[in-house]
C-alpha positions as CSV (number, residue, x, y, z in Angstrom):
1,X,14.2,38.2,50.4
2,X,17.9,37.4,50.1
3,X,19.2,34.1,51.5
4,X,22.1,31.7,51.2
5,X,21.8,29.4,48.2
6,X,20.4,25.9,48.7
7,X,21.3,22.8,46.7
8,X,17.8,22.8,45.3
9,X,18.4,26.3,43.8
10,X,21.1,25.1,41.4
11,X,18.9,24.4,38.4
12,X,17.0,27.7,38.8
13,X,20.3,29.6,38.9
14,X,21.6,28.0,35.8
15,X,18.2,28.6,34.2
16,X,18.5,32.3,35.1
17,X,22.0,32.5,33.5
18,X,20.7,30.8,30.3
19,X,17.6,33.0,30.1
20,X,19.7,36.1,29.7
21,X,20.7,37.3,26.3
22,X,24.1,38.6,27.7
23,X,26.0,35.5,28.8
24,X,27.8,33.2,26.3
25,X,27.7,29.5,26.8
26,X,31.2,29.6,28.2
27,X,30.2,32.3,30.7
28,X,27.2,30.2,31.8
29,X,29.5,27.2,32.2
30,X,32.0,29.2,34.3
31,X,29.2,30.6,36.6
32,X,27.8,27.1,37.0
33,X,31.2,25.9,38.0
34,X,31.5,28.5,40.8
35,X,28.0,27.6,41.9
36,X,29.0,23.9,42.1
37,X,32.2,24.8,44.0
38,X,30.1,26.6,46.6
39,X,27.6,23.7,46.8
40,X,30.3,20.9,46.9
41,X,32.2,22.5,49.8
42,X,30.1,24.8,51.9
43,X,33.0,25.4,54.2
44,X,35.2,26.9,51.5
45,X,35.6,30.7,51.8
46,X,36.3,31.6,48.2
47,X,32.8,31.8,46.8
48,X,29.5,32.6,48.5
49,X,26.3,32.5,46.6
50,X,23.1,34.2,47.7
51,X,19.7,34.3,46.0
52,X,16.9,36.7,45.9
53,X,13.3,35.5,46.0
54,X,10.1,37.2,44.9
55,X,6.9,37.5,46.9
56,X,6.0,33.9,46.1
57,X,9.4,32.6,47.2
58,X,10.5,31.8,43.7
59,X,14.3,32.3,43.1
60,X,14.5,35.2,40.6
61,X,18.2,36.1,40.9
62,X,21.5,35.5,42.5
63,X,24.9,36.9,43.3
64,X,28.3,35.3,43.7
65,X,31.1,37.0,45.6
66,X,34.1,36.3,47.7
67,X,37.2,37.8,49.3
68,X,40.0,38.6,46.9
69,X,42.9,36.3,47.6
70,X,46.0,37.7,49.4
71,X,44.3,41.1,50.1
72,X,43.0,42.7,53.2
73,X,39.4,43.7,53.1
74,X,38.8,43.5,49.4
75,X,35.9,41.5,47.9
76,X,35.1,40.5,44.3
77,X,31.6,40.5,43.0
78,X,31.8,37.6,40.5
79,X,28.3,37.2,39.2
80,X,25.0,38.8,39.5
81,X,22.0,37.9,37.4
82,X,18.2,38.4,37.6
83,X,15.7,36.5,35.5
84,X,14.5,38.7,32.6
85,X,10.9,38.6,33.8
86,X,12.0,40.1,37.1
87,X,14.4,42.8,35.8
88,X,14.0,46.5,36.3
89,X,12.3,45.9,39.7
90,X,15.2,46.7,41.9
91,X,16.3,43.1,42.6
92,X,19.9,43.6,41.3
93,X,20.2,46.8,43.4
94,X,18.8,44.9,46.4
95,X,21.5,42.3,46.0
96,X,24.4,44.8,45.7
97,X,23.0,46.8,48.7
98,X,23.0,43.6,50.7
99,X,26.6,42.9,49.7
100,X,27.7,46.4,50.5
101,X,26.1,46.3,54.0
102,X,27.5,42.9,54.8
103,X,31.0,43.7,53.8
104,X,30.8,47.0,55.7
105,X,29.8,45.1,58.8
106,X,33.0,43.1,58.6
107,X,35.2,46.2,57.8
108,X,35.9,45.4,54.2
109,X,37.6,48.3,52.3
110,X,36.3,47.8,48.7
111,X,34.3,45.7,46.3
112,X,35.6,45.1,42.8
113,X,33.7,43.9,39.7
114,X,35.0,43.1,36.3
115,X,32.9,43.2,33.1
116,X,33.1,43.4,29.4
117,X,33.3,46.5,27.1
118,X,31.1,44.8,24.5
119,X,27.9,46.4,23.4
120,X,25.6,43.9,25.1
121,X,27.2,44.7,28.4
122,X,26.4,48.4,28.2
123,X,23.4,48.1,30.5
124,X,25.6,46.2,33.0
125,X,28.2,49.0,33.0
126,X,25.4,51.6,33.4
127,X,24.0,49.5,36.3
128,X,27.4,49.5,38.2
129,X,28.0,53.2,37.6
130,X,24.4,54.0,38.8
131,X,25.4,52.2,42.1
132,X,28.5,54.4,42.6
133,X,31.1,52.0,41.1
134,X,33.9,53.8,39.3
135,X,36.0,52.5,36.5
136,X,39.6,52.0,37.6
137,X,41.2,49.9,34.9
138,X,40.7,48.7,31.4
139,X,42.7,45.9,29.7
140,X,42.3,46.3,25.9
141,X,41.3,43.2,23.9
142,X,41.2,41.0,27.0
143,X,38.3,38.8,26.2
144,X,38.8,38.9,22.4
145,X,39.9,41.6,20.0
146,X,37.8,44.7,20.6
147,X,36.4,43.4,23.9
148,X,38.1,45.0,26.9
149,X,38.0,43.9,30.5
150,X,36.8,46.8,32.6
151,X,37.3,46.8,36.4
152,X,35.0,48.9,38.6
153,X,35.5,49.7,42.3
154,X,33.3,50.8,45.1
155,X,34.9,51.8,48.4
156,X,33.1,50.6,51.4
157,X,32.0,53.3,53.9
158,X,33.9,52.7,57.2
159,X,31.7,51.4,60.0
160,X,34.1,49.7,62.3
161,X,37.8,50.4,62.9
162,X,38.9,46.9,63.7
163,X,41.5,45.0,61.7
164,X,40.4,43.6,58.3
165,X,41.7,40.0,58.5
166,X,39.8,37.3,56.7
167,X,36.3,38.5,56.2
168,X,34.4,35.5,54.7
169,X,33.5,33.9,58.0
170,X,31.2,36.5,59.5
171,X,29.1,36.8,56.3
172,X,28.7,33.0,56.3
173,X,27.5,33.2,59.9
174,X,24.9,35.9,59.0
175,X,23.4,33.6,56.3
């Protein structure tokens, strides 16, 4: 089940971030900061955090996303993480499918995601490509020498022909 994050989920989400072997301590701190922004001001529209629960209602993953500033119908997928014990069971795919459906419902045009070119992010890049995301840019040595920033894009299938406008509100209402 996917639902909006509750305040009581914060420690579980930070625990999920720390349990991965991919994220650095700086990356965990940045993700926790976005989680805290979402919790401190639930009316802000920049960051939305949803969680996925297992059959026993334990939080096993989350996703953070939001509209790209000064764009029409573009969303950024900021963070997605699933606890190592729950990986390879489709929960990450479930989160991205949920996002794609919900942004389609509000006439978004595309979803962008940025990731690292480092070796430990290879499974992440393969994950995005398996979901139909395409590499559209690469900034050499962005994170550190030899570690490029790669941007992937997935266009949203058009469902409605209404104007794009600000899209964060309707997703919030669905949650």
